[in-house]
C-alpha positions in Angstrom: 84.1 86.6 96.8 83.3 89.9 96.2 86.5 92.5 96.2 86.3 96.3 96.7 89.1 98.2 95.5 89.7 100.9 97.7 90.8 104.1 96.9 92.0 106.1 99.9 92.1 110.4 99.4 94.7 112.2 101.1 95.4 115.9 100.0 93.1 114.9 97.5 95.7 112.4 95.8 95.4 108.2 96.2 97.4 106.8 98.6 98.3 104.5 101.6 99.1 104.8 104.7 102.1 102.8 106.2 100.9 100.9 109.6 98.2 103.7 109.4 100.4 106.1 110.3 99.4 109.8 108.6 103.2 110.7 108.8 104.2 107.8 106.3 102.1 108.0 103.5 102.7 106.5 99.9 101.3 108.9 97.0 100.1 106.1 93.8 98.2 109.0 91.8 97.3 112.5 91.9 93.4 111.7 90.3 91.0 109.3 92.2 88.5 109.8 89.4 91.1 108.1 87.2 92.4 105.0 89.9 88.2 104.5 89.9 88.1 103.9 86.3 90.8 101.9 86.7 89.6 99.4 88.9 86.2 99.9 87.3 88.4 98.4 83.8 90.0 95.8 85.4 86.2 94.1 86.3 85.7 96.4 90.0 82.0 96.0 90.1 82.3 98.1 93.0 84.7 100.5 94.9 86.2 101.8 98.3 87.0 105.4 98.7 88.3 106.5 102.4 88.5 110.4 103.0 91.1 110.0 105.5 91.6 113.9 105.7 87.9 114.0 106.7 88.6 110.7 108.9 91.6 112.8 110.8 89.7 116.2 111.0 85.7 115.3 111.7 83.9 115.9 108.7 84.5 115.4 104.7 87.3 117.3 103.5 87.2 115.5 99.8 83.4 115.7 98.4 85.0 117.0 95.0 87.4 114.2 94.5 84.5 111.5 95.7 81.7 113.3 93.2 84.5 113.6 90.6 84.7 109.2 90.8 80.7 109.1 90.9 80.6 110.8 88.5 83.1 108.7 86.4 82.2 105.4 87.0 79.4 103.0 85.8 79.5 100.8 89.2 78.4 101.7 92.5 80.7 103.7 94.8 80.9 103.2 99.2 82.2 105.8 101.3 84.5 106.5 105.1 85.9 108.9 106.0 84.1 111.8 108.3 81.3 110.8 109.0 79.4 111.4 112.0 75.6 112.7 111.4 73.1 112.4 109.7 73.7 115.9 107.8 77.1 114.2 106.7 75.4 111.2 105.2 73.1 113.8 102.9 76.9 115.1 101.8 78.1 111.8 100.6 74.2 110.7 99.2 74.4 114.2 97.4 77.8 113.0 96.1 76.6 110.0 94.5 77.2 107.4 97.0 75.2 104.3 96.7 
């Protein structure tokens, strides 16, 4: 079994939504890249990142944070949230997404 540690990003921070409600947010950290490094150090072989702002708005919002994550770890990073077009895919790949 492969476990994919996940980092959900809202307003540039690591968060979890309670039952998917954007109004009920728990913040787990201010640095998604630091969280990604933590998951990697704990044995994560892949990091999953969700741009929650992007999912809500229909276009990528946290590209800089996602790029920072990709540059800070040595494991592949996958993402979702706000991907609607081929241009969106190309933008994610330009950030370093695997």
